[in-house]
C-alpha positions as CSV (number, residue, x, y, z in Angstrom):
1,M,-41.3,-16.8,28.6
2,E,-43.1,-19.2,30.9
3,V,-44.7,-22.6,31.0
4,Q,-47.6,-23.3,33.4
5,G,-49.1,-26.7,34.2
6,R,-49.0,-29.7,36.5
7,I,-45.8,-31.6,37.2
8,K,-45.8,-35.0,35.6
9,M,-42.3,-36.1,36.5
10,V,-39.2,-34.7,38.3
11,G,-36.0,-36.4,37.3
12,E,-32.8,-37.0,39.3
13,T,-29.8,-34.7,39.0
14,Q,-27.4,-36.0,36.3
15,T,-23.7,-35.2,36.2
16,F,-21.7,-35.2,32.9
17,G,-18.1,-34.9,32.0
18,S,-15.0,-34.2,34.1
19,N,-16.0,-30.6,34.8
20,G,-19.2,-31.7,36.7
21,F,-21.9,-30.3,34.5
22,R,-25.2,-30.9,36.2
23,K,-28.7,-31.2,34.7
24,R,-32.1,-32.1,36.0
25,E,-35.3,-32.4,34.0
26,V,-38.9,-31.9,34.9
27,V,-42.0,-32.6,32.7
28,V,-45.0,-30.3,33.0
29,T,-48.4,-31.1,31.5
30,T,-50.2,-28.0,30.3
31,E,-53.9,-27.7,31.1
32,E,-55.5,-26.6,27.8
33,Q,-57.8,-28.2,25.2
34,Y,-54.8,-30.3,23.9
35,P,-52.5,-30.8,26.8
36,Q,-48.8,-30.8,26.0
37,H,-46.0,-32.6,28.0
38,I,-43.2,-30.1,28.1
39,M,-39.8,-31.2,29.3
40,V,-37.8,-28.4,30.9
41,E,-34.2,-28.8,32.0
42,F,-32.5,-27.0,34.9
43,V,-28.7,-26.8,34.8
44,Q,-25.9,-26.3,37.3
45,D,-27.0,-24.5,40.5
46,K,-30.6,-24.3,39.2
47,C,-31.0,-28.1,39.6
48,D,-31.6,-27.5,43.4
49,L,-34.7,-25.4,42.7
50,L,-36.6,-28.6,42.0
51,N,-35.9,-30.1,45.4
52,S,-39.2,-28.9,47.0
53,Y,-41.5,-29.9,44.1
54,K,-43.4,-33.1,43.6
55,E,-45.5,-34.8,40.9
56,G,-49.0,-33.4,40.7
57,Q,-48.2,-29.9,41.8
58,Q,-49.3,-26.9,39.8
59,V,-46.3,-24.7,38.8
60,K,-45.2,-21.8,36.7
61,I,-41.7,-22.1,35.2
62,N,-39.8,-19.2,33.7
63,I,-37.9,-20.4,30.8
64,N,-35.3,-19.5,28.1
65,L,-35.3,-21.2,24.7
66,R,-31.8,-22.3,23.7
67,G,-30.6,-23.4,20.3
68,R,-27.3,-24.7,19.0
69,E,-25.7,-25.8,15.7
70,W,-23.7,-29.0,15.3
71,V,-21.8,-30.3,12.3
72,N,-21.6,-34.1,12.2
73,P,-18.5,-36.0,10.9
74,Q,-20.2,-36.3,7.5
75,G,-20.3,-32.5,7.3
76,E,-24.1,-32.2,7.7
77,T,-25.3,-29.3,9.9
78,K,-27.9,-30.2,12.5
79,Y,-29.8,-27.9,14.9
80,F,-31.0,-28.7,18.4
81,N,-33.3,-26.8,20.7
82,S,-33.8,-27.0,24.5
83,I,-36.0,-25.4,27.0
84,Q,-34.1,-24.2,30.1
85,G,-35.8,-23.2,33.3
86,W,-34.4,-20.6,35.6
87,R,-37.2,-20.1,38.1
88,I,-40.1,-22.2,39.3
89,E,-43.0,-21.3,41.6
90,G,-46.1,-23.1,42.9
91,V,-49.5,-21.9,41.6
92,Q,-52.7,-22.2,43.6
93,A,-55.6,-23.5,41.6
94,S,-58.5,-21.1,41.9
95,A,-62.2,-22.1,41.5
96,S,-63.0,-18.7,39.8
97,G,-60.6,-19.3,36.9
98,D,-58.7,-16.2,35.7
99,M,-61.0,-13.6,37.2
100,P,-59.4,-11.2,39.7
101,P,-60.7,-11.3,43.3
102,V,-63.8,-9.2,44.0
103,P,-63.1,-6.5,46.6
104,P,-65.5,-6.3,49.6
105,T,-68.4,-4.0,49.2
106,E,-67.4,-1.9,52.2
107,A,-64.4,-0.7,50.2
108,F,-66.7,1.6,48.2
109,E,-68.5,4.7,49.3
110,P,-72.3,4.8,48.5
111,V,-73.2,7.0,45.5
112,S,-75.3,10.0,46.5
113,D,-78.6,10.7,44.7
114,L,-77.7,12.6,41.5
115,N,-81.1,14.4,41.4
116,E,-80.5,16.3,44.6
117,G,-80.4,20.1,44.1
118,D,-80.2,22.1,40.9
119,N,-76.4,22.0,40.6
120,D,-76.6,20.0,37.4
121,D,-74.0,21.5,35.0
122,L,-74.9,19.2,32.0
123,P,-76.1,21.2,29.0
124,F,-79.2,19.0,28.4
């Protein structure tokens, strides 16, 4: 899966626990009719992927959805979801939208006149 949009915020790397678990968050604002602010977390060695990105940049982030179950001391089961990024790349905004680039006209050979000769093999 992927999330695409403009970076709203890049957080600092946080370290948790005695084993040195690292986490870094980035918020991406989607560009659609109703923009969404999506928080994506990068963990461990993936935290460093965010070093070269700044607020305002257009990016595409490959993500995994993660879910976990937790039973609180009262015996109630709770569920938590997270969005984990594993790759990020810059996206160039194009003026033509989602249309593919148009190849140059010299890439095509001209069509010969179909009415030349009587070698028409069509039955009508």
